[in-house]
NUKOL-363236 format. One record per residue (C-alpha): residue number from 1; residue in one letter; x, y, z. Coordinates in pm, whole numbers, always signed. Layout:
% residues N
[atom NUM, "a", [X, Y, Z]] ...
//
This chain:
% residues 538
[atom 1, "x", [+14340, +9584, +9317]] [atom 2, "x", [+14191, +9339, +9083]] [atom 3, "x", [+13973, +9514, +8821]] [atom 4, "x", [+13654, +9316, +8770]] [atom 5, "x", [+13411, +9410, +8479]] [atom 6, "x", [+13057, +9303, +8570]] [atom 7, "x", [+12798, +9234, +8256]] [atom 8, "x", [+12446, +9190, +8228]] [atom 9, "x", [+12112, +9290, +8093]] [atom 10, "x", [+11892, +9444, +8367]] [atom 11, "x", [+11572, +9655, +8426]] [atom 12, "x", [+11544, +9914, +8667]] [atom 13, "x", [+11582, +9752, +9000]] [atom 14, "x", [+11918, +9632, +8891]] [atom 15, "x", [+12091, +9710, +9263]] [atom 16, "x", [+11817, +9498, +9414]] [atom 17, "x", [+11941, +9196, +9213]] [atom 18, "x", [+12317, +9242, +9225]] [atom 19, "x", [+12328, +9352, +9574]] [atom 20, "x", [+12417, +8989, +9710]] [atom 21, "x", [+12633, +8886, +9435]] [atom 22, "x", [+12853, +9200, +9460]] [atom 23, "x", [+12854, +9151, +9839]] [atom 24, "x", [+12956, +8793, +9812]] [atom 25, "x", [+13248, +8915, +9540]] [atom 26, "x", [+13396, +9180, +9785]] [atom 27, "x", [+13361, +8907, +10071]] [atom 28, "x", [+13586, +8684, +9872]] [atom 29, "x", [+13808, +8913, +9684]] [atom 30, "x", [+13875, +9205, +9918]] [atom 31, "x", [+14093, +9420, +9680]] [atom 32, "x", [+13805, +9402, +9399]] [atom 33, "x", [+13762, +9727, +9222]] [atom 34, "x", [+13417, +9639, +9077]] [atom 35, "x", [+13257, +9808, +8737]] [atom 36, "x", [+12922, +9749, +8632]] [atom 37, "x", [+12786, +9775, +8278]] [atom 38, "x", [+12440, +9718, +8248]] [atom 39, "x", [+12281, +9708, +7883]] [atom 40, "x", [+11959, +9918, +7817]] [atom 41, "x", [+11903, +9852, +7471]] [atom 42, "x", [+11738, +10229, +7335]] [atom 43, "x", [+11646, +10318, +7674]] [atom 44, "x", [+11793, +10557, +7906]] [atom 45, "x", [+11726, +10443, +8246]] [atom 46, "x", [+11623, +10705, +8523]] [atom 47, "x", [+11908, +10804, +8751]] [atom 48, "x", [+11993, +10512, +8938]] [atom 49, "x", [+12169, +10576, +9279]] [atom 50, "x", [+12465, +10372, +9276]] [atom 51, "x", [+12442, +10354, +9665]] [atom 52, "x", [+12840, +10285, +9685]] [atom 53, "x", [+12770, +9923, +9546]] [atom 54, "x", [+13018, +9959, +9213]] [atom 55, "x", [+13316, +10156, +9164]] [atom 56, "x", [+13209, +10236, +8834]] [atom 57, "x", [+12860, +10230, +8683]] [atom 58, "x", [+12781, +10216, +8298]] [atom 59, "x", [+12440, +10237, +8141]] [atom 60, "x", [+12529, +10123, +7740]] [atom 61, "x", [+12217, +10213, +7511]] [atom 62, "x", [+12377, +10067, +7185]] [atom 63, "x", [+12654, +9830, +7073]] [atom 64, "x", [+12885, +10095, +7017]] [atom 65, "x", [+12896, +10238, +7341]] [atom 66, "x", [+12901, +9902, +7498]] [atom 67, "x", [+13202, +9818, +7297]] [atom 68, "x", [+13364, +10119, +7367]] [atom 69, "x", [+13319, +10105, +7754]] [atom 70, "x", [+13463, +9761, +7783]] [atom 71, "x", [+13774, +9832, +7537]] [atom 72, "x", [+13849, +10124, +7757]] [atom 73, "x", [+13851, +9948, +8115]] [atom 74, "x", [+14161, +9689, +8057]] [atom 75, "x", [+13994, +9472, +8322]] [atom 76, "x", [+14173, +9175, +8478]] [atom 77, "x", [+13865, +8968, +8486]] [atom 78, "x", [+13510, +9000, +8324]] [atom 79, "x", [+13187, +8856, +8468]] [atom 80, "x", [+12902, +8797, +8245]] [atom 81, "x", [+12596, +8696, +8437]] [atom 82, "x", [+12302, +8565, +8248]] [atom 83, "x", [+11924, +8500, +8363]] [atom 84, "x", [+11865, +8115, +8349]] [atom 85, "x", [+11523, +8211, +8197]] [atom 86, "x", [+11638, +8419, +7930]] [atom 87, "x", [+11648, +8815, +7981]] [atom 88, "x", [+11539, +9072, +7707]] [atom 89, "x", [+11961, +9130, +7610]] [atom 90, "x", [+12135, +8824, +7711]] [atom 91, "x", [+12184, +8665, +7373]] [atom 92, "x", [+12324, +9008, +7221]] [atom 93, "x", [+12554, +9050, +7537]] [atom 94, "x", [+12652, +8707, +7470]] [atom 95, "x", [+12713, +8760, +7123]] [atom 96, "x", [+12898, +9063, +7154]] [atom 97, "x", [+13115, +8946, +7442]] [atom 98, "x", [+13220, +8661, +7175]] [atom 99, "x", [+13282, +8889, +6889]] [atom 100, "x", [+13509, +9086, +7085]] [atom 101, "x", [+13717, +8800, +7167]] [atom 102, "x", [+13782, +8924, +7527]] [atom 103, "x", [+14029, +8716, +7782]] [atom 104, "x", [+13949, +8595, +8139]] [atom 105, "x", [+13577, +8601, +8030]] [atom 106, "x", [+13333, +8413, +8315]] [atom 107, "x", [+12983, +8323, +8203]] [atom 108, "x", [+12738, +8273, +8508]] [atom 109, "x", [+12383, +8240, +8582]] [atom 110, "x", [+12253, +8550, +8756]] [atom 111, "x", [+12206, +8389, +9131]] [atom 112, "x", [+12421, +8355, +9408]] [atom 113, "x", [+12482, +7987, +9425]] [atom 114, "x", [+12629, +7990, +9089]] [atom 115, "x", [+12853, +8266, +9168]] [atom 116, "x", [+12974, +8110, +9528]] [atom 117, "x", [+13056, +7793, +9325]] [atom 118, "x", [+13279, +7989, +9109]] [atom 119, "x", [+13441, +8181, +9358]] [atom 120, "x", [+13524, +7813, +9541]] [atom 121, "x", [+13627, +7619, +9234]] [atom 122, "x", [+13699, +7869, +8937]] [atom 123, "x", [+13475, +7659, +8729]] [atom 124, "x", [+13240, +7859, +8527]] [atom 125, "x", [+12911, +7780, +8349]] [atom 126, "x", [+13009, +7852, +7977]] [atom 127, "x", [+12872, +7530, +7874]] [atom 128, "x", [+12548, +7601, +8049]] [atom 129, "x", [+12529, +7972, +7918]] [atom 130, "x", [+12573, +7821, +7572]] [atom 131, "x", [+12328, +7566, +7589]] [atom 132, "x", [+12098, +7827, +7702]] [atom 133, "x", [+12204, +8100, +7472]] [atom 134, "x", [+12121, +7837, +7176]] [atom 135, "x", [+11780, +7737, +7311]] [atom 136, "x", [+11723, +8137, +7342]] [atom 137, "x", [+11806, +8216, +6986]] [atom 138, "x", [+11589, +7931, +6865]] [atom 139, "x", [+11299, +8021, +7090]] [atom 140, "x", [+11330, +8378, +6950]] [atom 141, "x", [+11295, +8286, +6610]] [atom 142, "x", [+11003, +8066, +6665]] [atom 143, "x", [+10810, +8354, +6887]] [atom 144, "x", [+10889, +8623, +6565]] [atom 145, "x", [+10749, +8367, +6351]] [atom 146, "x", [+10422, +8298, +6567]] [atom 147, "x", [+10413, +8651, +6649]] [atom 148, "x", [+10397, +8798, +6294]] [atom 149, "x", [+10188, +8489, +6180]] [atom 150, "x", [+9965, +8559, +6475]] [atom 151, "x", [+9970, +8959, +6394]] [atom 152, "x", [+9861, +8890, +6058]] [atom 153, "x", [+9575, +8642, +6117]] [atom 154, "x", [+9461, +8918, +6386]] [atom 155, "x", [+9496, +9210, +6099]] [atom 156, "x", [+9262, +8971, +5886]] [atom 157, "x", [+9008, +8950, +6115]] [atom 158, "x", [+9036, +9296, +6219]] [atom 159, "x", [+9003, +9419, +5888]] [atom 160, "x", [+8704, +9171, +5811]] [atom 161, "x", [+8522, +9281, +6135]] [atom 162, "x", [+8577, +9648, +6098]] [atom 163, "x", [+8404, +9615, +5757]] [atom 164, "x", [+8129, +9418, +5884]] [atom 165, "x", [+8060, +9643, +6202]] [atom 166, "x", [+8092, +9929, +5952]] [atom 167, "x", [+7731, +9828, +5835]] [atom 168, "x", [+7598, +9735, +6193]] [atom 169, "x", [+7304, +9915, +6318]] [atom 170, "x", [+7382, +10053, +6690]] [atom 171, "x", [+7058, +10122, +6874]] [atom 172, "x", [+6973, +10508, +6973]] [atom 173, "x", [+6895, +10563, +7347]] [atom 174, "x", [+7083, +10221, +7439]] [atom 175, "x", [+7259, +10184, +7777]] [atom 176, "x", [+7592, +10281, +7783]] [atom 177, "x", [+7783, +9910, +7784]] [atom 178, "x", [+8132, +9877, +7949]] [atom 179, "x", [+8363, +9546, +7914]] [atom 180, "x", [+8639, +9542, +8162]] [atom 181, "x", [+8865, +9235, +8117]] [atom 182, "x", [+9056, +9091, +8413]] [atom 183, "x", [+9141, +8702, +8340]] [atom 184, "x", [+9443, +8619, +8525]] [atom 185, "x", [+9491, +8510, +8905]] [atom 186, "x", [+9311, +8575, +9207]] [atom 187, "x", [+9556, +8797, +9361]] [atom 188, "x", [+9544, +9011, +9059]] [atom 189, "x", [+9187, +8992, +9047]] [atom 190, "x", [+9153, +9093, +9443]] [atom 191, "x", [+9418, +9383, +9335]] [atom 192, "x", [+9158, +9539, +9072]] [atom 193, "x", [+8884, +9496, +9274]] [atom 194, "x", [+8875, +9880, +9441]] [atom 195, "x", [+8938, +9990, +9072]] [atom 196, "x", [+8620, +9785, +8930]] [atom 197, "x", [+8420, +9951, +9249]] [atom 198, "x", [+8540, +10294, +9132]] [atom 199, "x", [+8429, +10221, +8768]] [atom 200, "x", [+8100, +10139, +8899]] [atom 201, "x", [+8057, +10481, +9067]] [atom 202, "x", [+8210, +10677, +8800]] [atom 203, "x", [+7916, +10511, +8532]] [atom 204, "x", [+7665, +10404, +8773]] [atom 205, "x", [+7411, +10448, +8451]] [atom 206, "x", [+7587, +10220, +8272]] [atom 207, "x", [+7582, +9857, +8227]] [atom 208, "x", [+7947, +9713, +8328]] [atom 209, "x", [+8079, +9343, +8256]] [atom 210, "x", [+8347, +9211, +8382]] [atom 211, "x", [+8512, +8932, +8193]] [atom 212, "x", [+8693, +8711, +8454]] [atom 213, "x", [+8856, +8368, +8495]] [atom 214, "x", [+8754, +8097, +8700]] [atom 215, "x", [+8961, +8227, +9013]] [atom 216, "x", [+8852, +8564, +8982]] [atom 217, "x", [+8467, +8501, +8946]] [atom 218, "x", [+8456, +8349, +9289]] [atom 219, "x", [+8616, +8641, +9468]] [atom 220, "x", [+8399, +8901, +9250]] [atom 221, "x", [+8059, +8710, +9309]] [atom 222, "x", [+8132, +8687, +9701]] [atom 223, "x", [+8184, +9047, +9708]] [atom 224, "x", [+7878, +9120, +9472]] [atom 225, "x", [+7658, +8933, +9710]] [atom 226, "x", [+7806, +9138, +10036]] [atom 227, "x", [+7816, +9471, +9875]] [atom 228, "x", [+7488, +9666, +9910]] [atom 229, "x", [+7471, +9820, +9545]] [atom 230, "x", [+7599, +9604, +9287]] [atom 231, "x", [+7947, +9611, +9165]] [atom 232, "x", [+7865, +9472, +8807]] [atom 233, "x", [+7583, +9388, +8591]] [atom 234, "x", [+7712, +9085, +8401]] [atom 235, "x", [+8011, +8833, +8498]] [atom 236, "x", [+8111, +8635, +8209]] [atom 237, "x", [+8363, +8345, +8308]] [atom 238, "x", [+8654, +8224, +8046]] [atom 239, "x", [+8978, +8071, +8092]] [atom 240, "x", [+9214, +8261, +7862]] [atom 241, "x", [+9491, +8062, +7722]] [atom 242, "x", [+9766, +8299, +7767]] [atom 243, "x", [+9689, +8300, +8149]] [atom 244, "x", [+9648, +7931, +8155]] [atom 245, "x", [+9933, +7855, +7971]] [atom 246, "x", [+10163, +8119, +8106]] [atom 247, "x", [+10520, +8154, +7956]] [atom 248, "x", [+10426, +7910, +7683]] [atom 249, "x", [+10423, +7985, +7312]] [atom 250, "x", [+10045, +8015, +7185]] [atom 251, "x", [+9928, +7823, +6884]] [atom 252, "x", [+9686, +7817, +6634]] [atom 253, "x", [+9432, +7630, +6859]] [atom 254, "x", [+9461, +7872, +7116]] [atom 255, "x", [+9419, +8214, +6855]] [atom 256, "x", [+9092, +7973, +6769]] [atom 257, "x", [+8974, +7911, +7132]] [atom 258, "x", [+9014, +8323, +7145]] [atom 259, "x", [+8788, +8394, +6825]] [atom 260, "x", [+8537, +8129, +6964]] [atom 261, "x", [+8436, +8367, +7236]] [atom 262, "x", [+8404, +8676, +7029]] [atom 263, "x", [+8072, +8670, +6886]] [atom 264, "x", [+7909, +8644, +7205]] [atom 265, "x", [+8100, +8975, +7273]] [atom 266, "x", [+8030, +9127, +6937]] [atom 267, "x", [+7676, +9089, +7033]] [atom 268, "x", [+7697, +9322, +7327]] [atom 269, "x", [+7804, +9617, +7121]] [atom 270, "x", [+8027, +9767, +7379]] [atom 271, "x", [+8105, +10116, +7369]] [atom 272, "x", [+8423, +10104, +7639]] [atom 273, "x", [+8641, +9789, +7631]] [atom 274, "x", [+8897, +9836, +7927]] [atom 275, "x", [+9212, +9580, +7917]] [atom 276, "x", [+9453, +9689, +8216]] [atom 277, "x", [+9703, +9354, +8182]] [atom 278, "x", [+10056, +9417, +8054]] [atom 279, "x", [+10011, +9094, +7833]] [atom 280, "x", [+10042, +9127, +7436]] [atom 281, "x", [+9769, +8876, +7348]] [atom 282, "x", [+9544, +9017, +7606]] [atom 283, "x", [+9597, +9362, +7360]] [atom 284, "x", [+9514, +9214, +7049]] [atom 285, "x", [+9230, +9002, +7230]] [atom 286, "x", [+9055, +9355, +7325]] [atom 287, "x", [+9121, +9514, +7001]] [atom 288, "x", [+8926, +9210, +6813]] [atom 289, "x", [+8618, +9300, +7080]] [atom 290, "x", [+8544, +9582, +6833]] [atom 291, "x", [+8460, +9834, +7120]] [atom 292, "x", [+8327, +10166, +7014]] [atom 293, "x", [+8667, +10296, +7228]] [atom 294, "x", [+8917, +10113, +7385]] [atom 295, "x", [+9144, +10159, +7651]] [atom 296, "x", [+9423, +9894, +7672]] [atom 297, "x", [+9786, +9861, +7788]] [atom 298, "x", [+10064, +9827, +7536]] [atom 299, "x", [+10376, +9694, +7683]] [atom 300, "x", [+10673, +9802, +7440]] [atom 301, "x", [+10864, +9478, +7566]] [atom 302, "x", [+10634, +9257, +7349]] [atom 303, "x", [+10623, +9311, +6981]] [atom 304, "x", [+10267, +9176, +6944]] [atom 305, "x", [+10121, +9464, +7161]] [atom 306, "x", [+10312, +9724, +7005]] [atom 307, "x", [+10186, +9591, +6638]] [atom 308, "x", [+9853, +9612, +6785]] [atom 309, "x", [+9890, +9951, +6934]] [atom 310, "x", [+9775, +10174, +6612]] [atom 311, "x", [+9410, +10000, +6629]] [atom 312, "x", [+9367, +10104, +7031]] [atom 313, "x", [+9150, +10426, +7063]] [atom 314, "x", [+9373, +10490, +7386]] [atom 315, "x", [+9694, +10302, +7424]] [atom 316, "x", [+9862, +10323, +7743]] [atom 317, "x", [+10226, +10244, +7695]] [atom 318, "x", [+10438, +10080, +7975]] [atom 319, "x", [+10802, +10155, +7843]] [atom 320, "x", [+11094, +9864, +7844]] [atom 321, "x", [+11255, +9793, +8169]] [atom 322, "x", [+10995, +9980, +8341]] [atom 323, "x", [+10949, +9841, +8689]] [atom 324, "x", [+10580, +9879, +8814]] [atom 325, "x", [+10350, +9766, +9075]] [atom 326, "x", [+10059, +9544, +8982]] [atom 327, "x", [+9813, +9826, +9065]] [atom 328, "x", [+10008, +10089, +8817]] [atom 329, "x", [+9836, +9960, +8503]] [atom 330, "x", [+9503, +9974, +8663]] [atom 331, "x", [+9565, +10331, +8771]] [atom 332, "x", [+9664, +10429, +8429]] [atom 333, "x", [+9373, +10275, +8238]] [atom 334, "x", [+9114, +10406, +8487]] [atom 335, "x", [+9250, +10751, +8470]] [atom 336, "x", [+9190, +10721, +8085]] [atom 337, "x", [+8841, +10642, +8169]] [atom 338, "x", [+8777, +10937, +8368]] [atom 339, "x", [+8803, +10808, +8701]] [atom 340, "x", [+9022, +10995, +8963]] [atom 341, "x", [+9294, +10668, +9073]] [atom 342, "x", [+9417, +10901, +9370]] [atom 343, "x", [+9035, +10839, +9513]] [atom 344, "x", [+9015, +10503, +9466]] [atom 345, "x", [+9004, +10345, +9788]] [atom 346, "x", [+9238, +10029, +9818]] [atom 347, "x", [+9062, +9882, +10150]] [atom 348, "x", [+8780, +9716, +10207]] [atom 349, "x", [+8557, +9722, +10549]] [atom 350, "x", [+8451, +9399, +10729]] [atom 351, "x", [+8080, +9417, +10898]] [atom 352, "x", [+8032, +9330, +11236]] [atom 353, "x", [+7765, +9096, +11160]] [atom 354, "x", [+8040, +8880, +10922]] [atom 355, "x", [+8293, +8923, +11197]] [atom 356, "x", [+8042, +8732, +11447]] [atom 357, "x", [+7992, +8479, +11188]] [atom 358, "x", [+8365, +8394, +11190]] [atom 359, "x", [+8351, +8377, +11569]] [atom 360, "x", [+8084, +8169, +11582]] [atom 361, "x", [+8275, +7933, +11325]] [atom 362, "x", [+8577, +7956, +11556]] [atom 363, "x", [+8408, +7876, +11873]] [atom 364, "x", [+8282, +7570, +11692]] [atom 365, "x", [+8667, +7459, +11669]] [atom 366, "x", [+8741, +7504, +12017]] [atom 367, "x", [+8862, +7869, +11982]] [atom 368, "x", [+8913, +8052, +12308]] [atom 369, "x", [+8692, +8371, +12289]] [atom 370, "x", [+8900, +8702, +12308]] [atom 371, "x", [+9213, +8525, +12255]] [atom 372, "x", [+9440, +8686, +11984]] [atom 373, "x", [+9420, +8514, +11631]] [atom 374, "x", [+9752, +8463, +11456]] [atom 375, "x", [+9697, +8325, +11073]] [atom 376, "x", [+9935, +8132, +10922]] [atom 377, "x", [+9875, +8043, +10533]] [atom 378, "x", [+9993, +7809, +10395]] [atom 379, "x", [+9898, +7852, +10022]] [atom 380, "x", [+10094, +7971, +9742]] [atom 381, "x", [+10022, +8042, +9363]] [atom 382, "x", [+10298, +7833, +9295]] [atom 383, "x", [+10466, +7530, +9444]] [atom 384, "x", [+10808, +7721, +9423]] [atom 385, "x", [+10673, +7986, +9644]] [atom 386, "x", [+10557, +7760, +9933]] [atom 387, "x", [+10785, +7757, +10237]] [atom 388, "x", [+10867, +7378, +10395]] [atom 389, "x", [+10605, +7203, +10591]] [atom 390, "x", [+10864, +7129, +10853]] [atom 391, "x", [+10948, +7485, +10883]] [atom 392, "x", [+10543, +7577, +10893]] [atom 393, "x", [+10528, +7348, +11213]] [atom 394, "x", [+10856, +7503, +11346]] [atom 395, "x", [+10712, +7850, +11322]] [atom 396, "x", [+10393, +7715, +11483]] [atom 397, "x", [+10576, +7584, +11776]] [atom 398, "x", [+10784, +7919, +11833]] [atom 399, "x", [+10449, +8097, +11817]] [atom 400, "x", [+10284, +7918, +12069]] [atom 401, "x", [+10598, +7915, +12299]] [atom 402, "x", [+10624, +8269, +12285]] [atom 403, "x", [+10262, +8417, +12248]] [atom 404, "x", [+9952, +8338, +12438]] [atom 405, "x", [+9762, +8327, +12102]] [atom 406, "x", [+9548, +8091, +11893]] [atom 407, "x", [+9686, +7990, +11561]] [atom 408, "x", [+9459, +7917, +11261]] [atom 409, "x", [+9582, +7768, +10927]] [atom 410, "x", [+9448, +7870, +10597]] [atom 411, "x", [+9473, +7718, +10249]] [atom 412, "x", [+9265, +7599, +9932]] [atom 413, "x", [+9113, +7277, +9887]] [atom 414, "x", [+9399, +7168, +9679]] [atom 415, "x", [+9636, +7238, +10031]] [atom 416, "x", [+9464, +7051, +10289]] [atom 417, "x", [+9728, +6751, +10270]] [atom 418, "x", [+9949, +6989, +10301]] [atom 419, "x", [+9806, +7171, +10604]] [atom 420, "x", [+9749, +6826, +10739]] [atom 421, "x", [+10147, +6753, +10748]] [atom 422, "x", [+10177, +7052, +10929]] [atom 423, "x", [+10002, +7031, +11206]] [atom 424, "x", [+10105, +6664, +11217]] [atom 425, "x", [+10450, +6814, +11240]] [atom 426, "x", [+10368, +7068, +11500]] [atom 427, "x", [+10366, +7002, +11853]] [atom 428, "x", [+10133, +7295, +11958]] [atom 429, "x", [+9782, +7301, +11917]] [atom 430, "x", [+9616, +7471, +11601]] [atom 431, "x", [+9269, +7526, +11431]] [atom 432, "x", [+9316, +7371, +11084]] [atom 433, "x", [+9063, +7551, +10847]] [atom 434, "x", [+9253, +7475, +10531]] [atom 435, "x", [+8971, +7421, +10258]] [atom 436, "x", [+8692, +7480, +10493]] [atom 437, "x", [+8644, +7869, +10428]] [atom 438, "x", [+8508, +8057, +10142]] [atom 439, "x", [+8687, +8404, +10038]] [atom 440, "x", [+8465, +8618, +10226]] [atom 441, "x", [+8508, +8413, +10534]] [atom 442, "x", [+8873, +8442, +10511]] [atom 443, "x", [+8875, +8810, +10462]] [atom 444, "x", [+8625, +8795, +10818]] [atom 445, "x", [+8877, +8591, +10975]] [atom 446, "x", [+9200, +8783, +10865]] [atom 447, "x", [+9001, +9098, +10986]] [atom 448, "x", [+8979, +8986, +11342]] [atom 449, "x", [+9339, +8849, +11354]] [atom 450, "x", [+9618, +9054, +11523]] [atom 451, "x", [+9844, +8933, +11196]] [atom 452, "x", [+9888, +8706, +10914]] [atom 453, "x", [+10223, +8482, +10759]] [atom 454, "x", [+10141, +8436, +10405]] [atom 455, "x", [+10356, +8343, +10083]] [atom 456, "x", [+10310, +8611, +9832]] [atom 457, "x", [+10003, +8485, +9691]] [atom 458, "x", [+9643, +8585, +9674]] [atom 459, "x", [+9555, +8570, +10009]] [atom 460, "x", [+9827, +8846, +10105]] [atom 461, "x", [+9647, +9069, +9829]] [atom 462, "x", [+9304, +8994, +10043]] [atom 463, "x", [+9477, +9048, +10358]] [atom 464, "x", [+9602, +9385, +10239]] [atom 465, "x", [+9245, +9477, +10094]] [atom 466, "x", [+9157, +9405, +10476]] [atom 467, "x", [+9418, +9620, +10590]] [atom 468, "x", [+9589, +9350, +10800]] [atom 469, "x", [+9911, +9325, +10952]] [atom 470, "x", [+10107, +9105, +10712]] [atom 471, "x", [+10427, +8905, +10733]] [atom 472, "x", [+10499, +8823, +10381]] [atom 473, "x", [+10757, +8550, +10251]] [atom 474, "x", [+10871, +8621, +9902]] [atom 475, "x", [+11106, +8388, +9724]] [atom 476, "x", [+11061, +8425, +9318]] [atom 477, "x", [+10830, +8709, +9295]] [atom 478, "x", [+10942, +9078, +9273]] [atom 479, "x", [+10853, +9286, +9558]] [atom 480, "x", [+10811, +9589, +9367]] [atom 481, "x", [+10588, +9435, +9138]] [atom 482, "x", [+10327, +9262, +9384]] [atom 483, "x", [+10401, +9401, +9727]] [atom 484, "x", [+10108, +9418, +9956]] [atom 485, "x", [+9888, +9767, +9947]] [atom 486, "x", [+9831, +9781, +10305]] [atom 487, "x", [+9962, +10054, +10589]] [atom 488, "x", [+10156, +9749, +10806]] [atom 489, "x", [+10370, +9487, +10637]] [atom 490, "x", [+10704, +9320, +10635]] [atom 491, "x", [+10845, +9137, +10348]] [atom 492, "x", [+11092, +8871, +10435]] [atom 493, "x", [+11300, +8766, +10162]] [atom 494, "x", [+11663, +8654, +10099]] [atom 495, "x", [+11725, +8790, +9704]] [atom 496, "x", [+11962, +8558, +9524]] [atom 497, "x", [+12007, +8752, +9214]] [atom 498, "x", [+11731, +8573, +9051]] [atom 499, "x", [+11396, +8713, +9151]] [atom 500, "x", [+11118, +8755, +8864]] [atom 501, "x", [+11201, +8437, +8733]] [atom 502, "x", [+10808, +8337, +8652]] [atom 503, "x", [+10859, +8066, +8898]] [atom 504, "x", [+11109, +7864, +8686]] [atom 505, "x", [+11393, +7771, +8911]] [atom 506, "x", [+11749, +7677, +8824]] [atom 507, "x", [+11766, +7405, +9029]] [atom 508, "x", [+11517, +7127, +9077]] [atom 509, "x", [+11342, +7047, +9412]] [atom 510, "x", [+11272, +7333, +9676]] [atom 511, "x", [+11368, +7689, +9565]] [atom 512, "x", [+11642, +7801, +9716]] [atom 513, "x", [+11488, +8159, +9765]] [atom 514, "x", [+11269, +8008, +10002]] [atom 515, "x", [+11486, +7805, +10147]] [atom 516, "x", [+11695, +8061, +10275]] [atom 517, "x", [+11430, +8189, +10449]] [atom 518, "x", [+11459, +8110, +10817]] [atom 519, "x", [+11198, +8051, +11128]] [atom 520, "x", [+11390, +8341, +11306]] [atom 521, "x", [+11360, +8585, +11014]] [atom 522, "x", [+10991, +8533, +11042]] [atom 523, "x", [+10977, +8577, +11401]] [atom 524, "x", [+11164, +8882, +11405]] [atom 525, "x", [+10936, +9023, +11139]] [atom 526, "x", [+10609, +8922, +11345]] [atom 527, "x", [+10798, +9128, +11656]] [atom 528, "x", [+10857, +9431, +11460]] [atom 529, "x", [+10478, +9468, +11320]] [atom 530, "x", [+10355, +9415, +11663]] [atom 531, "x", [+10530, +9688, +11847]] [atom 532, "x", [+10503, +9933, +11583]] [atom 533, "x", [+10178, +10105, +11495]] [atom 534, "x", [+10255, +10176, +11148]] [atom 535, "x", [+10525, +10016, +10944]] [atom 536, "x", [+10626, +9908, +10565]] [atom 537, "x", [+10961, +9707, +10544]] [atom 538, "x", [+11011, +9586, +10181]] 
//
């Protein structure tokens, strides 16, 4: 028996992340006795069912417990897995392991490819990890300096603002005003739409303003035109630097860009400001709007958000390590605003007139009336989440060979060249509508289709809103975080232990997680959906 200790930082989804790694170790070392030690600093995780994955499993919550568990194990080998993007406690685990001067320690990036290479050659990634930790320490110092500098500046503006607004006269009998902030990606805005609609129904006499991004405004504006009653009264479009520069440190220019829009919002004198996004800069921004009442998410993982908590009327705290779905923070804030989140209807109905418009459009593209429609959405929110053009083409060929259906390709304007490549590589007929449809037309098209095959992107969430049957190809994204909110879907994913990387891959070129998805995997998922009336497979 070979006693192997596995050390890592993790979250509540640790078993999903580590299953492929543990399976590979047991495949290569038949007599392995595996002990998992996962560091949850100052946090007791909920009961995590081992499921037979490890022989023993421990969750130390401080350094002392961490040291004691490792000393008492007397392991033959210690595998230390680190995130290639820098996880919450990676630096501490690295330093604690070095401090203990342990023998037979192997440092690896937490992914299946690194593990396989080690098991095959015996070469670890000590030098790579050492450089990663050096950069992480440097980045942490810079982040801390920027966070506290930003907090001091925000605090200064907050104090000045409070002093100024203390003397500001609020008109009596004025209309109650609400500002709802949703500044990020299209898929996030689509998921948010039912909650905005529920907020509108609750506060039908109030003036509701939505502050959103360019990507979000197109969808909201289209829905406003389609709905019988207005969803909002005003729509303000603004590109927030903390969303346009995702995973980058904000600087003083970004701060002044944020401050530049505030005077426009101050003039409105909002009675209620709602900020439902787990982003610390967004939390600070909501505070500086100086609404009479502020409901905002406070993610404990972000120091700036924790510092701003005291200035929020109704803080909604997201604890460290929690794995949640995109819709959960929305439910929390909407409930604090007095809306029954359980009553929120997450689907929309497409009118018969809109469906007929889609049929007319398809007939112009040589569509055969009454033939079933399969949609293949080739778009992706990030290049690393896109399947290859050759695999899409092969999938089209197999679908056409095995089913009497019309294949329709969809995608955004930026994806027209990619869609054209798929069409050229495929031997089967298809209708290429990439870049030719509005979002409402895409929704109408999805509503008349048998099934949609798509990457983890905004169109997947649009398909869920229409309650379509979805085959979703997942790579870098976390399934728990952004799976479709509908009745019938199958997730196709090959976990490599590194999902949730924020679209920062550990290799150059095609992401291994997407490359691992085979045409046969997708065909199997399609058949599962077509042969079942109700199915959800994550």
